[in-house]
C-alpha positions as CSV (number, residue, x, y, z in Angstrom):
1,L,1.4,8.0,20.6
2,E,2.2,11.6,20.6
3,R,4.6,11.3,17.4
4,D,2.0,9.9,15.7
5,R,-1.1,12.3,16.6
6,R,2.2,14.8,15.4
7,L,2.6,13.2,12.3
8,A,-1.4,12.7,11.4
9,L,-1.3,16.6,11.9
10,I,-3.9,16.4,14.6
11,S,-3.7,19.6,16.8
12,E,-3.6,19.4,20.7
13,D,-7.1,20.8,21.2
14,E,-8.7,18.3,18.5
15,H,-6.5,15.0,19.9
16,T,-8.2,16.1,23.6
17,S,-12.0,17.3,22.5
18,V,-14.7,15.2,23.5
19,L,-17.3,14.7,20.1
20,S,-20.6,13.3,19.5
21,R,-21.3,10.5,17.8
22,H,-22.5,12.5,14.6
23,S,-18.6,14.2,14.7
24,I,-17.3,11.2,14.9
25,K,-19.2,9.8,11.7
26,H,-18.7,13.2,9.8
27,K,-14.4,13.0,10.4
28,L,-14.5,9.1,9.8
29,R,-16.4,10.2,6.4
30,Q,-13.9,13.0,5.6
31,A,-11.0,10.6,6.3
32,W,-12.3,8.0,3.9
33,Q,-12.7,10.3,1.3
34,L,-9.2,11.7,1.7
35,H,-8.3,7.7,1.4
36,R,-10.4,7.1,-1.6
37,T,-8.2,10.3,-3.2
38,F,-4.9,8.8,-2.4
39,Q,-5.6,6.0,-3.7
40,R,-6.8,7.5,-7.1
41,Q,-4.0,9.3,-7.6
42,A,-1.5,6.8,-6.1
43,A,-1.2,5.1,-9.6
44,D,-0.2,8.3,-11.2
45,W,2.4,9.1,-8.5
46,R,3.8,5.7,-9.0
47,Q,4.4,6.0,-12.5
48,K,6.1,9.8,-12.0
49,H,8.3,8.0,-9.7
50,L,9.2,5.0,-11.9
51,L,10.1,7.4,-14.8
52,D,12.2,9.6,-12.8
53,R,13.8,6.3,-12.2
54,A,14.3,4.8,-15.7
55,N,15.8,8.6,-16.4
56,D,18.0,8.0,-13.4
57,L,19.2,4.4,-14.2
58,A,19.6,5.2,-17.8
59,A,21.9,8.3,-16.8
60,R,23.9,6.4,-14.3
61,Q,24.2,2.8,-16.8
62,H,24.8,5.0,-19.5
63,T,22.6,2.9,-21.4
64,R,19.1,4.3,-23.7
65,Q,15.9,5.5,-21.3
66,A,14.0,3.0,-23.6
67,K,15.7,0.1,-22.5
68,A,15.7,1.6,-18.5
69,I,12.1,2.4,-18.6
70,K,11.3,-1.5,-20.1
71,A,13.4,-2.8,-17.5
72,I,11.7,-1.4,-14.6
73,K,8.2,-1.4,-16.2
74,H,8.6,-5.7,-16.5
75,R,10.0,-5.7,-12.9
76,E,6.7,-3.5,-11.8
77,A,4.2,-5.9,-13.8
78,T,6.1,-9.0,-12.1
79,K,5.7,-7.1,-8.7
80,Q,1.7,-6.0,-9.5
81,R,0.9,-9.4,-10.4
82,F,2.4,-11.2,-8.1
83,S,0.5,-9.0,-5.3
84,R,-2.8,-9.6,-7.1
85,I,-2.2,-13.1,-6.4
86,R,-1.2,-13.1,-2.7
87,R,-4.3,-10.6,-2.2
88,A,-6.9,-13.5,-4.0
89,N,-5.1,-16.5,-2.1
90,G,-5.5,-14.7,1.2
91,K,-3.3,-14.9,4.1
92,L,-1.9,-18.2,5.0
93,K,-2.7,-19.2,8.2
94,Q,-0.7,-22.5,7.7
95,G,1.8,-24.2,5.8
96,L,1.3,-25.8,2.3
97,I,1.4,-29.4,3.6
98,Q,-1.6,-30.6,6.1
99,I,-1.3,-33.9,7.8
100,E,-4.3,-35.5,9.5
101,V,-4.2,-37.7,12.2
102,K,-7.1,-39.9,13.0
103,D,-8.2,-40.1,17.0
104,P,-7.8,-43.6,17.4
105,G,-10.6,-42.9,20.4
106,T,-13.1,-42.0,17.6
């Protein structure tokens, strides 16, 4: 818990202080704003990272940068597509095959 507090950049005073309901709501609102900001920036950061990877891959494999970018973008699009499918289907709690057993007593 202590390590998580330090990683989240929460001071010892702030961690041990008692907050009112209003203060808690205010801090939660700030955290959500920061979260949404990072979500908006995540796509740009991901594209920049993929471009850096493409440059590195092209240099290592002595291929054209356009070919490396195309391969990485294809892989990324496939990853995002299957991620959307998983999100749409929801979490599977059971296997794909289900067997119905009728109770002979009923």
